[in-house]
C-alpha positions in Angstrom: 25.6 20.4 -9.6 23.0 18.0 -8.3 23.9 15.2 -5.8 22.0 12.1 -5.0 20.9 11.0 -1.5 23.5 8.2 -1.6 26.3 10.8 -2.2 25.4 12.9 0.8 23.4 11.6 3.7 22.4 8.2 2.5 18.8 7.1 2.4 18.6 6.1 6.0 20.0 9.5 7.1 17.4 11.3 5.0 14.6 9.2 6.4 15.8 10.0 10.0 15.6 13.7 9.2 12.0 13.3 7.8 11.0 11.3 10.9 12.4 14.1 13.2 10.2 16.6 11.4 7.1 14.4 11.9 7.0 13.2 8.3 6.8 9.5 9.2 5.6 6.7 7.0 2.3 6.7 8.9 1.8 10.4 8.2 2.6 9.9 4.5 0.0 7.1 4.4 -2.6 9.4 6.0 -1.9 12.2 3.7 -2.2 10.0 0.6 -5.5 8.6 1.9 -6.8 12.2 2.2 -5.8 12.8 -1.4 -7.6 9.6 -2.5 -10.8 10.9 -0.9 -10.5 14.6 -1.9 -13.6 16.6 -2.6 -14.1 20.2 -3.6 -16.8 22.9 -3.8 -16.9 25.1 -6.8 -17.9 28.7 -6.6 -19.9 30.5 -9.4 -21.1 34.0 -9.9 -24.9 33.5 -10.5 -27.7 36.0 -11.2 -28.6 36.2 -7.6 -25.0 36.4 -6.3 -22.4 33.8 -5.5 -23.5 30.2 -5.9 -21.7 27.2 -4.3 -21.8 23.7 -5.9 -22.5 20.6 -4.0 -19.5 18.7 -2.8 -17.8 17.2 -5.9 -15.0 14.7 -6.4 -11.7 16.5 -6.8 -10.1 14.4 -9.6 -6.8 16.2 -9.7 -5.8 15.6 -6.1 -7.2 12.0 -6.3 -5.0 11.3 -9.4 -2.0 12.7 -7.6 -2.7 10.6 -4.5 -3.0 7.5 -6.7 0.3 8.2 -8.4 2.0 8.6 -5.0 0.4 5.4 -3.8 1.6 3.5 -6.9 5.1 4.9 -6.4 5.2 4.1 -2.7 4.0 0.5 -3.3 6.6 0.1 -6.1 3.9 -0.8 -8.7 5.2 1.6 -11.3 6.3 0.0 -14.6 10.1 0.2 -15.2 11.3 3.3 -17.0 13.6 1.3 -19.2 13.6 -2.4 -20.2 16.9 -3.9 -21.2 16.8 -6.1 -24.3 20.3 -7.5 -24.3 21.0 -10.2 -26.8 18.4 -9.0 -29.2 20.8 -7.0 -31.4 20.4 -7.9 -35.0 17.4 -10.2 -34.3 15.5 -9.2 -37.4 18.5 -10.1 -39.6 19.0 -13.4 -37.9 15.4 -14.3 -38.4 15.4 -13.4 -42.1 18.7 -15.4 -42.6 17.1 -18.4 -40.8 14.0 -18.2 -43.0 16.2 -18.0 -46.1 18.2 -21.1 -45.1 15.0 -23.0 -44.4 13.4 -21.9 -47.7 10.5 -20.2 -45.9 8.8 -17.3 -47.7 10.0 -13.9 -46.5 13.6 -15.0 -46.2 14.6 -13.5 -49.5 13.6 -9.9 -48.6 
Protein backbone atom coordinates (compact mmCIF):
# COMPACT_ATOMS: atom_id res chain seq x y z
CA UNK A 1 0.00 0.00 0.00
CA UNK A 2 1.45 3.36 -1.00
CA UNK A 3 0.71 6.57 0.87
CA UNK A 4 1.12 10.14 -0.29
CA UNK A 5 3.11 12.79 1.54
CA UNK A 6 -0.12 14.48 2.62
CA UNK A 7 -1.27 11.24 4.30
CA UNK A 8 1.83 10.95 6.48
CA UNK A 9 4.15 13.87 7.20
CA UNK A 10 2.70 16.52 4.98
CA UNK A 11 4.78 18.40 2.47
CA UNK A 12 6.32 20.82 4.97
CA UNK A 13 7.34 17.97 7.29
CA UNK A 14 9.07 16.17 4.45
CA UNK A 15 10.87 19.35 3.37
CA UNK A 16 12.06 19.84 6.97
CA UNK A 17 13.59 16.36 6.93
CA UNK A 18 15.33 17.06 3.60
CA UNK A 19 16.70 20.34 4.99
CA UNK A 20 18.07 18.58 8.09
CA UNK A 21 19.98 16.21 5.81
CA UNK A 22 21.49 19.09 3.81
CA UNK A 23 19.18 18.68 0.82
CA UNK A 24 18.10 22.31 0.72
CA UNK A 25 16.63 24.14 -2.25
CA UNK A 26 20.01 25.80 -2.83
CA UNK A 27 21.75 22.42 -2.98
CA UNK A 28 19.15 21.06 -5.38
CA UNK A 29 19.69 24.09 -7.62
CA UNK A 30 23.49 23.58 -7.56
CA UNK A 31 23.14 19.89 -8.43
CA UNK A 32 20.76 20.63 -11.31
CA UNK A 33 23.25 23.23 -12.60
CA UNK A 34 26.00 20.59 -12.52
CA UNK A 35 23.82 18.27 -14.59
CA UNK A 36 23.12 21.03 -17.12
CA UNK A 37 26.89 21.48 -17.62
CA UNK A 38 27.84 17.77 -17.52
CA UNK A 39 30.75 16.52 -19.63
CA UNK A 40 32.24 13.08 -20.06
CA UNK A 41 35.40 11.43 -21.35
CA UNK A 42 35.02 8.23 -23.33
CA UNK A 43 37.55 5.41 -23.17
CA UNK A 44 38.43 3.25 -26.18
CA UNK A 45 40.73 0.30 -26.68
CA UNK A 46 42.98 1.41 -29.54
CA UNK A 47 45.86 -0.32 -31.35
CA UNK A 48 48.39 1.36 -29.09
CA UNK A 49 46.43 0.73 -25.89
CA UNK A 50 43.76 2.70 -24.11
CA UNK A 51 42.71 5.95 -25.79
CA UNK A 52 40.75 8.71 -24.05
CA UNK A 53 38.48 11.07 -25.96
CA UNK A 54 38.51 14.80 -25.48
CA UNK A 55 35.90 16.15 -23.05
CA UNK A 56 32.47 15.65 -24.63
CA UNK A 57 29.01 16.94 -23.78
CA UNK A 58 27.18 14.35 -21.66
CA UNK A 59 23.73 14.58 -23.22
CA UNK A 60 22.02 12.04 -20.92
CA UNK A 61 22.75 13.88 -17.67
CA UNK A 62 22.04 17.23 -19.32
CA UNK A 63 18.60 16.07 -20.45
CA UNK A 64 17.85 14.74 -16.95
CA UNK A 65 18.93 18.09 -15.47
CA UNK A 66 16.68 19.92 -17.91
CA UNK A 67 13.73 17.69 -16.98
CA UNK A 68 14.35 18.36 -13.28
CA UNK A 69 14.60 22.11 -13.91
CA UNK A 70 11.35 22.14 -15.89
CA UNK A 71 9.62 20.19 -13.14
CA UNK A 72 11.03 22.41 -10.36
CA UNK A 73 9.91 25.55 -12.20
CA UNK A 74 6.44 24.11 -12.81
CA UNK A 75 6.76 24.47 -16.57
CA UNK A 76 5.62 20.94 -17.41
CA UNK A 77 2.47 20.63 -19.50
CA UNK A 78 -0.52 19.28 -17.60
CA UNK A 79 -0.90 15.49 -17.62
CA UNK A 80 -4.63 15.70 -18.30
CA UNK A 81 -6.80 18.49 -19.65
CA UNK A 82 -10.45 18.52 -18.66
CA UNK A 83 -12.87 19.10 -21.50
CA UNK A 84 -16.10 19.40 -19.57
CA UNK A 85 -19.11 20.57 -21.53
CA UNK A 86 -17.83 19.16 -24.81
CA UNK A 87 -19.72 15.86 -24.61
CA UNK A 88 -21.59 15.24 -27.85
CA UNK A 89 -20.15 18.34 -29.52
CA UNK A 90 -19.81 16.65 -32.92
CA UNK A 91 -23.48 15.66 -32.90
CA UNK A 92 -24.54 19.17 -31.88
CA UNK A 93 -22.49 20.74 -34.67
CA UNK A 94 -23.95 18.38 -37.28
CA UNK A 95 -27.50 19.03 -36.02
CA UNK A 96 -26.92 22.78 -36.20
CA UNK A 97 -25.60 22.49 -39.75
CA UNK A 98 -28.61 20.42 -40.73
CA UNK A 99 -31.02 23.02 -39.27
CA UNK A 100 -29.15 25.79 -41.11
CA UNK A 101 -29.10 23.83 -44.35
CA UNK A 102 -25.29 23.87 -44.49
CA UNK A 103 -23.53 21.10 -46.40
CA UNK A 104 -22.32 18.37 -44.08
CA UNK A 105 -25.36 18.51 -41.83
CA UNK A 106 -26.95 15.50 -43.48
CA UNK A 107 -24.17 13.02 -42.77
